[in-house]
N, C-alpha and C positions, 0 to 999 in steps of 0.2 A: 617768214617775211616780217620785216619790221621797218619803222620809219627812222630816218636819220635827218637831222636838220642842221642848218648853218645860218648864221645871222647875215642877212642881206638888206640892202636899202630897198624898201618897197617903192616901186615907180609911181604909185598913185598917192600914197600918203607922205612919202619922203622920209619915213621913219624906219629904224631897224626893226626887222621882223623875221620870223622863222621861215626859212625856205626848206621844204620837205622833199625827201627822196625815199622811195620804197626800194629797199635793198634786200638781198638774200645772201646769207653766209654759207660757205662751203669750204671743203678742204681740197687742196690741189694734190698733185702726185707726190709732192714733198711733205705731205701731211701738215701743211701750213694753212691757217685759217685765212680765207680771202673773202672779199665782198663783191657782189655783183649787183649793179644798179638795174632794177627792173623798170621803174618809172620815175621820171622827174615830175613830181606832183605839183610843186610850186607853193605858193602862200596859202595857208589854211587858217585864217584868223577867226573863223566862225566855229571852230571845233575845239572842244576842251581836251585835256590830256586823257581823261577817261574815255571819251569818244574815239580818240586816236587808237587807244589800246583795243577797243572793240572792233574797229575797222580792220586793223592788221590781223587780229585773231580770226575774224570771219573770212578774210581773204586767204589766210593760211589753211583754214578748214576746207574752204571750197577747192583749193589747189590739191589738198591731200584727200579729197573725197570723204571728208568726215562730216557727220551730222551730230548736232548736239541733242542729247536725250530730252532735256527740258528747254522748251522754247520760251524765252523771256519776251517781254513787250519790246517791239522793234522801235528804235528811234528813227524818225523819218530822215534826219540828217545823216545818220550812220548808214541807213539803207541806200540813200541816194549816192553817197560816196562809194560804197562797196560795189554797187552796180556799175557806176561810171569807171572806177579803176579796173574792175574785172574785164569790162569790154575793151579797155585800152590794153590790158595785158594780153588778151586773146588776139587783138589786132596787131600788136607789136611782135608776137611770136618769139618772145625772149625766154619763155619757159616751155619745157616739154610737157604739154598738156595731153593727158591720156583720157579718152572717153570712159565714162563710168560704165558704159555697156560692155567694154572689153574686160573690165574688172569683175563683172558679175558672172555668176555661174549657177546652175541648177543644184539644189541641195535637197536631199530626201529628209524631210522633217522628222520622219519616224526613226531615223538613225541617230538623231542628236541625243547626247547624254550630258546632263548637268551635274558636275561634281560638287558645286558650291552654289546652289540656287538660293536666292534671297528675295524677300518681299520688300516692296518699295512704294506701293500705291498709297496706302493710308498714311505712311510715314511722310511722303512727299507733301500731301495735303496739310498735315499738321506742321511741317517745317515751313511751308510757304506762309502759313498763318503766323508763325513765329517771326518770320522776316518782315511781313507786312506790319506787325505791331512794333517792329524795331526794338526787340527785347535785348538783343546782343549789345547795342550801344548803351542801353539802360544799365545792364549789368556791369559793363566796363566803367560807367560813370560813378558807380557806387563802390568801387574797389575790387571788382573781380578781375583776375588776370585773363588773357585770351584763352588759356587752356581751361580755366575754370568755367568761363562762359560757354565753351564748346561742350564741356561735360554737363552743364546745366541744361543746355539745349537738347542734348542727347537724352537726359533723364525725363525732361518734360514731354518731349515727343514720344518717347517710349511709354510713359505712363498714360498719355492720351490715347495711344493705339492699343496698348496691352497693359491695363492696370493690374499690377500684381506686386508681390513682395520684391525686395531688393535681389534676393537669390534667383527667383524665377525671371525677373527682368534681365539679370545678367546673362542667364542661359539663353533667353529669347534674343538678346542683342547679338550674341556670339554665334548662334546656330540658325536663326531664322531671318533676322531683319538686316536691312542695309541702311539703317539709320545713321551709322557712323560714316558712311560714304557721303551722306548729305551734310552732316554737321562738321566733318573734318576731324573728328576725335579718333584717336588710335583705339581700335576695338580690343587690342591686347591689354590695354590698361584698365579696361572696364572690370571692376570687381564689385561685389556687394558692399564692401567697406567704402569704396570710393563713392558709390551712389548714396550711401548713408551720410557720408561726410559732406557731400555737395549740398544736402538739404540744410546743413548747419553753417553754411558760409556766411560771412558778414554782409551787411546791406539789407537785411530782412526788413528793418523799419522803413528804409527809403523805398523799398519795393512796395510795401503795403500802402504808403502814401500815394503811390501812383494809381492805386485802384480807386481812389476817391474821384468823384465826378468833377470835370472841369467846367468852365463857364458855359461852353456851348451845351453840354449835357444838362446843366442846371436850367438853362432856358427851355430845353425840351421838357424837363420835368414840370416847370411852371406852366407851360402851355397845356400839358396833359393833366395838370392839377394832381400830380402824384409826388410821392416822396421817395428819396433814395433809400433803398433797403440794403444796408451793408451786409457783406457775408460774415456772419459771426458763428463761432463754434459754441454750441450750447451743450451744457452738461445734461446727460440723460439721468433723470431722477425717477426711481420706481417707488411709488407710494405703497406703504404697507397696508394691507387690507385688514380692517378691524373685524373681529369675529362677530358673526351675527348672533343676536339674542334669540334663543329658542326656549321652548317650554321646559326642556330638560335642564338647561343651565339655570333657569329661574327657580326650579324646585331644589336644585343643589344649593343655591344660595340661601334659600329659606331653611333648609335642613342644617346647614353649617352655621347659620346665624342664630 
């Protein structure tokens, strides 16, 4: 299901505005693509294009009895429209709705076998942190391509969950983890050389500047009367130990002198 719109004169404002219809595409007996109008929605001036996409996606998932694995924060406007449109669809009886109870059946859990089981728990937490920090737009703004940004996200999430060498990280991504399903990067392209080259991509200086405290953080530092401690890499220095003076070495010095 998706929305189609046509420009019409709004009766209240007198201006041209989008008049939306919820339609469904299908193929007839002649294998020709046709469209079937499910609902005449009307004017939706309080909805953004992104919200329209979410509404039609959630309606389609509800019709196909699909549930999303990761539940995002619900938009109250989107939720209101989804519930309203779904009740109208059920009342109009223009779709063949099948109860989810008829689709369910008993399954013996002991007989299930997984041929390609993957881990996704810790990876999801790390990737959600990556999204909250909006690191992908940051990488794109400093010259990364979308493919390079996905590879960088894959490497950062992998190192956060499983800190190891490039070779071990590559094996872990291909054999154990579902991090590529989160980031959208092709797991067949992951090699130790690609992971090594992604750490040398351009934009390192711009990224380091973003780690500096902003004005809000400086105000917090001033209130707490603390100073910003930057993350610096220090060289490890091992001081040579001087030999201790003993009675034997003192006698040897006197004899040789």
